C-alpha positions in Angstrom: 12.3 -5.2 30.4 8.5 -5.2 29.8 6.7 -7.2 27.2 3.7 -5.7 25.4 1.1 -7.5 23.3 -1.0 -5.3 21.0 -3.7 -6.0 18.4 -2.8 -4.4 15.0 -6.0 -5.0 13.0 -5.2 -8.3 11.3 -2.3 -9.6 13.5 -1.0 -9.4 17.0 2.5 -8.0 17.5 4.6 -9.0 20.5 7.3 -6.4 21.2 10.1 -6.4 23.7 10.8 -2.9 24.8 8.7 0.2 24.3 5.2 -0.3 22.9 4.7 0.2 19.1 2.7 3.0 17.8 -0.3 1.6 15.8 -1.5 3.9 13.1 -4.5 3.5 10.8 -2.4 2.8 7.8 0.9 2.0 9.3 2.4 -0.1 12.0 5.0 2.1 13.6 7.4 0.6 16.1 9.6 3.1 17.8 11.8 1.0 20.0 14.2 2.7 22.4 16.1 -0.4 23.6 19.3 -1.2 21.8 18.0 -4.7 20.8 14.3 -5.1 20.3 12.5 -8.0 18.8 9.0 -8.1 17.2 7.2 -11.4 16.7 3.9 -11.8 14.9 1.7 -14.3 16.6 -1.8 -15.5 16.3 -2.9 -15.2 19.9 -6.5 -14.2 20.2 -6.8 -13.7 24.0 -5.1 -10.3 24.2 -6.7 -7.7 26.4 -5.5 -4.7 24.5 -7.4 -4.0 21.3 -7.3 -1.1 18.9 -10.7 -1.0 17.2 -10.8 -0.5 13.4 -11.0 3.1 12.4 -14.1 4.3 10.6 -13.5 5.4 7.1 -15.5 8.6 7.4 -13.5 9.8 10.4 -10.0 9.0 9.2 -10.5 10.3 5.6 -11.2 13.8 6.9 -9.3 14.0 10.2 -5.9 14.8 8.7 -7.3 18.0 7.3 -8.2 19.3 10.8 -4.7 18.8 12.2 -2.3 21.8 12.8 0.0 22.3 9.8 3.5 23.5 9.2 5.2 24.6 6.0 8.4 22.7 5.1 10.5 23.6 2.1 11.8 20.5 0.2 14.1 21.5 -2.6 12.3 24.2 -4.6 8.8 23.3 -3.3 7.0 24.3 -0.1 4.7 21.7 1.3 1.9 22.1 3.8 2.2 19.2 6.2 -0.5 18.1 8.7 1.2 17.3 12.0 0.5 13.9 13.5 1.9 14.4 17.0 -0.7 12.6 19.1 -1.4 8.8 19.3 -4.8 9.4 17.8 -3.5 11.4 14.8 -0.8 8.8 14.2 -3.4 6.1 14.3 -5.5 7.7 11.6 -2.7 9.0 9.4 -3.6 9.3 5.7 -5.8 6.2 5.8 -8.7 5.9 3.4 -8.1 9.1 1.4 -8.4 8.9 -2.4 -6.4 12.0 -3.4 -3.6 14.1 -1.9 -2.9 17.6 -3.3 0.6 18.0 -4.8 1.5 20.5 -2.1 0.1 18.6 0.9 1.3 15.8 3.1 1.7 14.6 6.7 4.6 14.7 9.2 4.7 12.2 12.0 6.5 13.7 15.1 7.7 11.0 17.4 8.4 11.2 21.2 12.1 10.4 20.8 14.6 9.3 18.3 13.6 5.8 17.1 13.6 3.4 14.1 10.0 3.2 13.0 8.5 0.6 10.6 5.6 1.7 8.4 3.2 -0.4 6.4 0.4 0.7 4.0 -2.7 -1.2 5.0 -5.9 0.6 4.1 -4.0 3.2 2.1 -5.6 4.0 -1.3 -2.9 6.1 -2.8 0.9 5.5 -3.1 3.1 7.7 -1.0 6.7 8.8 -0.7 8.0 8.2 2.8 10.9 10.3 4.0 12.6 9.6 7.3 14.1 12.7 8.8 16.6 13.1 11.6 16.1 15.4 14.6 18.2 18.1 12.9 16.0 18.1 9.7 18.3 15.9 7.5 16.9 13.3 5.2 18.1 9.9 6.3 16.1 7.5 4.1 13.4 7.3 1.5 10.8 4.8 0.2 8.1 4.9 -2.4 5.3 2.9 -0.8 2.7 1.1 -2.9 -1.0 1.6 -2.2 -3.0 -1.0 -0.3 0.0 -2.8 1.1 -0.2 -5.3 3.9 1.9 -6.4 6.8 4.3 -8.3 4.5 5.4 -5.0 2.9 7.3 -3.1 5.5 9.3 0.1 5.2 11.7 0.2 8.1 14.0 3.1 9.1 17.6 2.0 9.3 18.7 5.1 11.2 17.4 6.8 14.4 14.9 9.5 13.2 12.5 11.9 14.9 10.2 12.7 11.9 8.6 10.8 9.1 7.1 12.8 6.2 4.6 11.5 3.6 4.0 13.2 0.3 2.5 12.0 -3.0 4.5 9.2 -4.7 7.0 10.3 -7.2 7.6 13.8 -5.8 10.8 12.9 -4.0 12.6 12.0 -7.2 10.8 14.8 -9.2 12.2 17.4 -6.9 15.6 15.9 -6.8 15.6 15.2 -3.1 18.5 13.1 -1.8 19.7 11.4 1.4 21.8 13.9 3.4 19.9 16.9 2.2 18.5 19.3 4.9 14.9 20.3 4.7 13.6 23.9 5.4 11.6 23.6 8.6 10.0 26.7 10.2 12.3 28.5 12.6 12.4 26.9 16.1 10.4 23.8 15.0 13.4 21.4 15.2 14.3 22.7 18.7 10.8 22.3 20.1 10.1 19.3 22.3 7.5 17.0 20.6 4.2 17.0 22.5 2.0 13.9 22.7 -1.1 14.5 24.8 
């Protein structure tokens, strides 16, 4: 089993197993081993460094991503697809407003249990963890400008994470176990991560 040390802006994270995905506003750890442990340490001699993302780039980048339309309850959302490491790194970081019908979907390489955090996020968001067959497994309302002490872990293996404006999950009456309306063939497609 390999050990990986990664810089995640303000802390180093030591992970046993598969490397974590480090996004601009979230620390996302998708671990494939049955037991994986993450330790935060203050080592400063790591060789792998993820440079801070510039605000001007990340605040506009999400609008240039490919989109899909997903029906959640009675509302159709246009979701920007974060499928690459670069897109997941930028996420929705530094934006000041999110239209009511827009959001982002993170598409992971495989089923995993990610952990999100809200550093450098200026707006609150609803986070919806979704299984490979399109069913809601878990939900959080995440506060803006969170830090590494406010984590939002998935307790179930999931393949997708959806972010929409805070409050919309409850307003639409979404619930755990509910199946979302993905485009035909989307759930069967193999996620691609160039």
